[in-house]
C-alpha positions in Angstrom: 123.8 88.2 71.0 123.5 84.5 72.5 125.3 84.0 75.0 125.0 87.4 76.1 121.3 86.9 76.5 121.3 83.9 77.9 123.6 85.8 80.9 120.8 87.9 81.3 117.9 85.3 81.3 120.2 83.8 84.2 120.2 86.4 86.2 117.0 87.7 85.8 115.8 84.3 86.5 117.8 83.9 89.5 116.5 87.2 91.2 113.3 86.9 90.1 113.1 83.9 91.4 114.5 84.1 94.7 112.5 87.5 95.5 109.6 85.5 94.4 110.5 83.1 96.6 111.3 85.2 99.6 108.2 86.9 98.8 105.9 83.3 98.7 107.7 81.8 102.3 108.2 85.3 104.2 105.4 85.7 107.4 102.2 88.4 107.4 104.2 90.2 109.7 107.6 90.1 108.1 106.1 90.8 104.4 104.7 94.5 106.6 108.0 95.5 107.5 109.2 96.2 103.8 108.7 100.1 103.0 106.7 99.2 100.3 104.0 97.3 101.8 102.1 100.1 102.9 98.8 99.1 102.0 99.0 96.0 99.8 97.3 93.2 101.4 99.6 90.3 101.5 97.5 88.5 99.8 98.7 90.8 96.8 102.0 90.4 98.1 102.5 87.2 97.9 100.0 87.3 94.2 103.3 89.1 93.3 105.5 86.7 93.9 104.1 84.1 92.5 104.3 86.3 89.3 107.8 86.2 89.1 108.5 83.2 90.2 107.0 81.9 87.5 108.4 84.2 85.5 111.7 83.5 86.6 111.5 79.8 85.7 110.0 80.9 82.3 112.6 82.7 81.2 115.1 79.4 82.1 113.1 76.5 81.2 111.9 76.7 77.7 115.7 77.3 76.9 117.5 74.9 79.2 114.5 71.8 77.5 113.8 73.5 74.3 109.8 73.3 75.4 107.4 76.6 74.3 110.0 78.9 72.9 107.9 82.1 73.5 107.3 81.7 76.4 110.9 83.6 77.3 109.7 86.4 75.6 106.0 86.1 77.3 107.9 86.1 80.5 110.0 88.8 79.9 107.5 91.0 78.3 105.7 90.2 82.2 108.5 91.3 83.6 109.2 95.0 82.1 105.4 95.4 82.9 106.3 94.6 86.2 108.8 96.3 87.0 107.3 99.2 84.6 104.6 99.5 87.8 107.6 99.2 90.3 109.1 101.8 89.0 105.9 104.0 89.1 105.3 102.9 92.3 108.1 103.7 93.6 108.6 107.3 91.5 104.9 108.3 93.3 106.0 107.6 96.7 109.3 109.5 96.4 111.2 106.8 96.6 113.4 107.7 93.8 116.1 105.8 94.9 114.1 102.7 95.4 113.3 102.9 91.3 117.0 102.3 90.3 116.7 98.4 90.6 113.5 98.1 89.0 114.2 100.4 86.4 117.4 98.5 85.5 115.8 94.9 86.0 113.0 96.9 82.7 115.9 97.1 80.9 117.2 94.2 81.1 114.1 92.1 80.9 113.2 94.4 77.6 117.0 93.1 76.1 115.7 89.7 76.9 112.3 90.4 75.2 114.0 92.3 72.4 116.5 89.5 71.7 114.4 86.7 72.1 111.9 87.7 69.9 114.4 88.6 66.9 115.9 85.4 66.9 112.5 83.7 66.3 111.6 86.1 63.9 
């Protein structure tokens, strides 16, 4: 189970570090070209990028360095919330296809939370 969780954590971390980093370094005009950003200020999109970047790092760093292992399930729980909100947002906008990836990431994040909490208790 531990190897499986590590694989999930690495995949999620790479995904969210990449996505979050892009949201931080893209120019405002590039951010506004994304269809789902209509109605959201660039500062909110950048804040989302920070949250994703930090969560991605917290999926890996505690386990790699043995620091505060509780951060891993907390980061996963934060990603569950973010992805649940992303699914709801896409569905409300009628973007059913766009809700699939956040739903998959939600399940993956939830599995990390469940698995790591189970190991801690």
